[in-house]
C-alpha positions in Angstrom: -0.1 0.0 0.0 1.1 3.8 -0.9 2.0 6.2 1.5 -1.4 8.0 0.8 -3.5 5.0 1.0 -1.6 4.5 4.9 -2.5 8.1 5.4 -6.0 8.6 4.3 -6.8 5.2 6.3 -5.3 6.5 9.1 -7.4 9.8 9.1 -10.1 8.3 8.3 -10.3 5.9 11.7 -8.6 9.0 13.3 -12.3 10.7 11.9 -14.3 8.1 13.0 -12.7 7.9 16.6 -13.1 11.7 17.2 -16.7 11.6 15.9 -17.6 9.0 18.3 -15.5 11.0 21.3 -17.6 14.0 20.4 -20.8 12.3 20.9 -19.5 10.5 24.2 -17.8 13.7 26.0 -19.7 16.7 27.3 -21.0 18.0 30.8 -22.2 14.0 30.9 -20.0 11.2 29.9 -22.3 9.2 27.8 -20.9 5.4 27.4 -20.1 3.9 24.0 -22.6 1.2 24.3 -25.1 3.7 24.7 -23.8 5.7 21.7 -24.1 2.1 19.9 -27.8 1.6 21.2 -29.0 4.9 20.2 -27.8 5.0 16.7 -29.1 1.4 15.9 -32.2 2.2 17.6 -32.2 -0.4 20.3 -33.0 -0.2 23.8 -31.1 3.0 24.8 -32.0 5.1 27.5 -34.6 7.8 26.7 -32.0 10.7 28.3 -29.2 9.3 26.2 -30.9 9.4 23.3 -32.2 12.8 23.7 -28.7 14.2 24.4 -27.2 12.1 21.3 -29.9 12.9 19.0 -30.8 16.3 19.3 -27.8 18.0 20.6 -24.5 16.0 20.0 -25.2 14.2 16.6 -25.9 17.4 15.0 -23.2 19.4 16.7 -20.7 16.8 15.5 -22.3 16.7 11.8 -21.6 20.4 11.6 -18.1 20.2 12.8 -17.4 17.6 10.0 -19.0 20.1 7.5 -17.5 23.3 9.0 -13.9 21.5 9.3 -14.2 20.5 5.6 -15.2 23.8 4.2 -13.3 26.0 5.7 -10.0 23.8 5.1 -10.6 23.9 1.4 -11.5 27.5 1.4 -8.2 28.0 2.9 -6.2 25.8 0.7 -7.8 27.6 -2.2 -7.2 31.0 -1.4 -3.6 29.9 -0.5 -2.9 28.8 -4.0 -4.9 31.6 -5.9 -2.5 34.1 -3.9 0.6 31.5 -3.6 0.5 33.0 0.1 1.1 30.1 2.7 -0.6 32.7 5.2 -4.0 33.4 3.4 -7.3 32.6 4.3 -11.1 32.2 3.4 -11.4 35.6 5.5 -8.9 37.7 3.3 -11.8 38.4 0.7 -14.1 40.1 3.4 -16.6 37.6 3.2 -16.5 36.4 6.8 -16.7 40.3 7.5 -19.6 40.8 5.4 -21.2 37.8 7.2 -20.7 39.8 10.5 -21.9 43.1 8.9 -25.0 41.8 8.0 -25.9 40.0 11.3 -25.1 43.6 13.2 -27.2 45.2 11.1 -30.4 43.4 11.9 -29.5 42.5 15.4 -28.4 45.9 16.5 -31.0 47.6 14.5 -34.2 45.3 15.9 -36.7 47.9 14.4 -38.1 48.0 10.9 -36.4 45.1 9.0 -34.3 43.9 11.4 -37.2 43.0 13.5 -38.5 41.0 10.6 -35.7 39.0 10.4 -35.4 38.4 14.1 -39.0 37.0 13.9 -37.5 33.8 12.4 -35.0 33.3 14.9 -31.8 31.5 14.0 -32.9 31.3 10.5 -33.2 35.0 10.6 -29.3 35.4 11.7 -28.6 32.8 8.7 -30.2 35.1 6.0 -28.6 38.3 7.2 -25.3 36.8 7.4 -25.9 35.3 3.9 -27.2 38.9 2.7 -24.3 40.2 4.1 -21.6 37.9 2.6 -23.3 37.8 -0.9 -22.9 41.5 -1.0 -19.0 41.6 -0.2 -18.8 38.8 -2.4 -20.2 40.5 -5.4 -17.8 43.8 -4.7 -14.8 40.9 -4.9 -16.0 39.8 -8.1 -16.2 42.9 -9.9 -13.1 44.0 -8.3 -11.6 40.5 -9.8 -12.6 41.7 -13.2 -11.2 45.0 -12.9 -7.9 44.2 -11.5 -6.0 41.5 -13.1 -3.0 41.6 -10.2 -3.6 39.5 -7.5 -1.6 41.2 -5.1 -4.2 44.1 -5.7 -7.1 41.7 -5.2 -5.9 40.6 -2.2 -5.3 44.2 -0.7 -8.6 45.0 -1.9 -10.9 41.9 -0.5 -9.0 43.0 2.8 -10.2 46.5 2.4 -13.8 45.4 2.0 -13.3 43.6 5.2 -12.0 46.5 7.1 -15.0 48.5 5.9 -17.4 46.3 7.3 -15.7 45.6 10.2 -15.6 49.4 10.8 -19.2 49.8 10.2 -19.6 46.9 12.7 -17.7 48.7 15.6 -19.7 51.9 14.6 -23.0 50.1 15.3 -21.7 48.4 18.5 -20.8 51.8 19.8 -24.8 53.4 19.2 -26.3 50.2 20.0 -28.0 49.1 23.2 -26.6 46.3 25.5 -29.7 43.8 24.8 -29.4 43.8 21.0 -25.5 44.1 21.1 -25.3 40.7 23.4 -26.8 39.0 20.6 -24.4 39.9 18.1 -21.4 39.1 20.4 -22.7 36.0 21.4 -22.9 35.1 17.4 -19.2 36.7 17.1 -18.2 33.6 19.4 -19.0 30.9 16.9 -21.4 27.9 17.7 -21.2 24.4 16.3 -24.8 23.5 18.1 -26.4 26.6 16.1 -27.4 24.3 13.7 -30.5 22.1 14.1 -31.6 19.4 12.1 -33.7 21.5 9.9 -30.8 23.3 9.2 -29.0 20.7 8.4 -29.7 19.6 4.9 -29.1 23.3 3.7 -25.9 23.5 5.2 -25.0 20.3 3.7 -26.2 20.6 0.2 -24.4 24.3 0.2 -20.9 22.6 1.3 -21.2 19.8 -0.8 -21.8 21.5 -3.7 -18.7 23.6 -3.0 -16.7 20.9 -2.3 -17.5 19.2 -5.7 -16.5 22.4 -7.5 -13.2 22.2 -5.8 -12.3 19.0 -7.1 -13.2 19.8 -10.4 -10.8 22.7 -10.1 -7.8 20.6 -8.9 -5.8 20.7 -12.4 -6.3 24.2 -12.6 -4.9 24.6 -9.1 -1.9 22.4 -10.0 -1.0 24.5 -13.0 -1.2 27.9 -11.0 0.9 26.5 -8.4 3.8 26.8 -11.3 2.5 30.4 -12.3 0.4 32.2 -14.0 2.5 32.2 -17.5 2.6 28.2 -17.1 -0.7 27.9 -16.8 -1.8 29.8 -19.4 0.7 27.6 -21.6 -1.3 24.8 -20.5 -4.6 26.4 -21.5 -5.9 27.3 -18.2 -8.0 30.6 -18.4 -6.6 32.4 -15.5 -9.7 34.8 -15.1 -12.2 32.0 -15.3 -10.2 30.1 -12.7 -9.9 33.1 -10.4 -13.4 33.9 -10.5 -14.7 29.8 -9.6 -12.1 30.1 -6.9 -13.2 33.0 -5.7 -16.9 32.0 -5.8 -16.4 28.5 -4.3 -14.5 29.9 -1.3 -17.3 32.6 -0.6 -19.7 29.7 -1.1 -17.8 27.2 1.5 -16.7 30.1 4.1 -20.0 32.1 3.8 -22.1 29.3 4.2 -20.4 28.0 7.5 -20.4 31.8 8.8 -23.8 32.1 8.4 -24.9 28.9 9.8 -22.4 28.6 12.6 -20.6 32.0 13.0 -17.0 33.1 12.5 -14.3 30.3 13.3 -11.1 31.3 13.1 -7.7 29.6 11.9 -8.8 26.4 10.6 -8.9 28.0 6.9 -5.2 28.8 7.4 -3.6 26.1 9.5 -5.0 23.1 7.9 -3.9 23.1 4.7 -0.3 23.4 6.1 -1.0 20.2 8.2 -2.4 18.4 5.1 0.6 19.2 3.0 2.7 18.6 5.8 1.3 14.9 6.4 1.1 14.0 2.7 4.7 15.8 1.3 2.9 16.9 -1.4 1.4 19.9 -3.2 -0.5 17.8 -6.0 -4.3 18.9 -5.1 -5.6 15.5 -6.2 -3.6 14.3 -2.9 -4.4 17.8 -0.7 -8.0 18.2 -1.1 -8.9 15.1 0.3 -6.1 15.3 3.0 -7.3 18.7 3.6 -11.1 17.6 4.4 -10.0 14.9 6.5 -7.7 17.0 8.5 -10.0 19.6 8.9 -12.9 17.4 10.2 -10.8 16.0 12.6 -9.2 19.3 14.0 -12.5 20.8 14.4 -14.0 17.8 16.1 -11.0 17.9 18.6 -11.6 21.4 19.1 -15.1 20.8 19.8 -14.2 18.0 22.4 -12.0 20.5 23.9 -14.7 23.2 24.5 -17.0 20.9 26.0 -15.0 19.2 28.7 -16.5 18.9 32.0 -13.7 21.5 33.6 -15.4 24.1 31.6 -19.4 23.8 33.2 -20.9 26.2 30.5 -18.4 25.5 27.7 -16.1 27.5 25.6 -16.8 29.5 22.6 -15.5 27.3 19.6 -13.7 30.3 17.9 -11.5 30.9 21.2 -10.4 27.0 21.1 -9.5 27.0 17.2 -7.8 30.5 17.8 -5.6 28.4 20.9 -5.0 25.5 18.4 -4.3 27.3 15.3 -2.1 30.6 16.6 0.9 28.6 17.9 1.0 27.0 14.5 1.0 29.9 12.8 3.7 31.2 14.9 5.7 28.1 14.1 5.4 28.6 10.2 6.6 32.4 10.3 9.5 31.3 12.5 10.6 28.6 9.8 10.1 30.5 6.7 12.3 33.6 8.5 
């Protein structure tokens, strides 16, 4: 068996183990035999069944979807900009989603109150509108700006503008509406209910399929735009689809689960390091498995019994991701 075959089997087994551990660990420990009974519909304890089916199972599935989506979005950005520290938030899509949520939570009258009447779906819709608005601006800029560095700067500026507007809204809002937005910024894998799961799964699945269709163009971009053009790759079309897929993956996760930092930046480096390859035919599936495993691990850490109320997932991913980013910077220097 090849080295990559062993790697994929090992990561798959690790993913299954972490998935079961995420179902078992929490404020109360659920034995694996009880989890098996719940999954297979045998004589399961009613309390354990309620906890697993209605809380921990959708949360674990969300962790797998979000980890896969953010990892691939980060990988696409690092390939497009040929920058090892690029992430899915460099285009300002996450900032746009935050702006959308801020507008409807901190202006609870008028249109904002209409969105909030739908509860979690209202927040998702607001985040989608905000992310799509920034995405359209970035796509328009990509048509006018052929230089990648300039496009990167434009995307970051859009993000800064959106962040500045959010700060102004926070300054003038009342504490009650501000609390809703602040809680959303912590990120929450448990915010995705069973009714939301099909929508998130379809969007993430579509984005991942599109990413796999781009793997030949992505490999060509690694060698430079001139070489890619020589191979018949349309740089403008490839750039457009990379931006679209990244926005689809990162925007959907941010809309449903809130902003989750560092997964998109760190996981591509882990996948390339484990596979010892830059070939996207290998790195793409490796990033999906690594991202899912890392976010499940962060979720397990966030719900340890020593933290009675749990930790924000955004804080835990930063604690895992920031040291790795520092190590990458020191190694490159």
